[in-house]
Wavefront OBJ file of the C-alpha trace (Angstrom):
o trace
v 15.650 -20.491 -20.753
v 12.412 -22.393 -21.711
v 9.518 -19.997 -22.311
v 6.540 -21.510 -20.511
v 3.974 -18.626 -20.909
v 0.702 -19.384 -22.461
v -0.105 -15.712 -23.432
v 2.026 -13.536 -25.951
v 4.657 -11.291 -24.423
v 4.619 -7.568 -25.005
v 8.038 -6.221 -24.993
v 8.151 -3.061 -22.998
v 10.409 -0.536 -20.886
v 9.077 1.192 -17.955
v 10.580 1.801 -14.442
v 8.367 0.199 -11.580
v 8.597 -0.157 -7.927
v 8.933 -3.666 -6.699
v 8.194 -4.659 -3.083
v 8.560 -8.129 -1.282
v 9.086 -9.339 2.228
v 12.627 -10.513 2.816
v 12.447 -14.505 3.757
v 15.372 -14.050 6.303
v 14.541 -10.849 8.101
v 10.761 -10.582 7.515
v 11.399 -6.852 6.713
v 9.663 -5.424 3.495
v 12.190 -4.782 0.901
v 11.856 -2.335 -1.964
v 13.593 -1.818 -5.339
v 13.218 -0.012 -8.678
v 13.205 -2.480 -11.412
v 13.093 -2.018 -15.237
v 10.031 -3.762 -16.818
v 11.398 -5.652 -20.125
v 8.180 -7.569 -20.990
v 4.849 -8.553 -19.821
v 1.843 -10.776 -20.632
v -1.543 -11.252 -19.023
v 0.078 -13.897 -16.805
v 3.498 -12.517 -15.993
v 6.285 -10.362 -16.643
v 10.070 -10.080 -16.664
v 12.067 -7.581 -14.647
v 15.748 -6.350 -14.372
v 16.687 -5.364 -10.852
v 19.988 -4.912 -8.880
v 19.360 -7.369 -6.132
v 18.470 -11.065 -5.898
v 14.851 -11.924 -5.071
v 14.516 -15.537 -4.505
v 12.391 -17.892 -6.363
v 8.676 -18.326 -5.001
v 8.940 -15.183 -3.243
v 5.553 -13.193 -3.341
v 6.103 -9.719 -4.633
v 4.087 -6.692 -5.658
v 4.900 -4.695 -8.776
v 3.674 -0.891 -8.280
v 2.711 0.932 -11.325
v 0.997 4.304 -11.969
v -2.367 2.473 -12.431
v -2.090 0.224 -9.334
v -0.364 -2.802 -8.705
v 0.300 -6.429 -9.957
v 0.567 -9.479 -7.516
v 2.627 -12.511 -8.172
v 5.437 -14.523 -7.108
v 9.130 -15.046 -8.304
v 9.567 -17.932 -10.908
v 13.189 -17.386 -11.350
v 16.082 -15.009 -10.606
v 19.201 -15.132 -12.871
v 22.409 -13.141 -12.686
v 23.241 -11.202 -16.173
v 25.784 -8.485 -16.922
v 23.439 -5.725 -16.069
v 21.829 -7.148 -12.997
v 19.229 -10.052 -11.998
v 16.743 -10.909 -14.411
v 13.454 -12.038 -12.359
v 10.544 -14.070 -13.792
v 7.137 -13.155 -12.217
v 3.968 -15.251 -12.599
v 1.049 -13.036 -11.513
v -1.679 -14.256 -9.138
v -4.707 -15.897 -10.861
v -6.902 -12.907 -9.666
v -4.323 -10.253 -10.827
v -3.899 -10.220 -14.548
v -2.433 -7.456 -16.518
v -4.449 -5.486 -19.220
v -3.353 -2.437 -21.180
v -6.700 -0.846 -20.001
v -5.425 -0.928 -16.475
v -1.624 -0.221 -17.153
v 0.191 0.528 -20.286
v 4.136 0.778 -19.845
v 5.785 3.651 -21.133
v 7.237 1.803 -24.122
v 5.023 -1.158 -25.115
v 5.663 -3.105 -28.462
v 4.212 -6.394 -29.954
v 6.692 -8.278 -31.613
v 3.908 -10.564 -33.271
v 3.374 -7.395 -35.625
v 6.688 -7.977 -37.370
v 5.460 -11.714 -38.235
v 2.294 -10.351 -39.747
v 0.290 -11.868 -36.825
v -2.303 -10.031 -34.669
l 1 2 3 4 5 6 7 8 9 10 11 12 13 14 15 16 17 18 19 20 21 22 23 24 25 26 27 28 29 30 31 32 33 34 35 36 37 38 39 40 41 42 43 44 45 46 47 48 49 50 51 52 53 54 55 56 57 58 59 60 61 62 63 64 65 66 67 68 69 70 71 72 73 74 75 76 77 78 79 80 81 82 83 84 85 86 87 88 89 90 91 92 93 94 95 96 97 98 99 100 101 102 103 104 105 106 107 108 109 110 111 112
């Protein structure tokens, strides 16, 4: 899959609550997701149910929430890998939320 992010990705591992409105029923849905990576403008989640592309959603974390929309949803062995693009007025920062496990892969390359 093509990497279209403009900001560097931080690898992470944390459990977050995800909420969205089901496009068919209009009911609010909820799932627990594993946060795999995050950047200022988006994130990658692993969930056990499909969330269609273009679906607005909220990622609830201990410091608040991040709002965005699903950009892709792909089935892999462990579940659905969901790409999320954050709303322009809702960007991630370490000051507001630091996932339980957070790693900057650029540190291995000698970059900062």
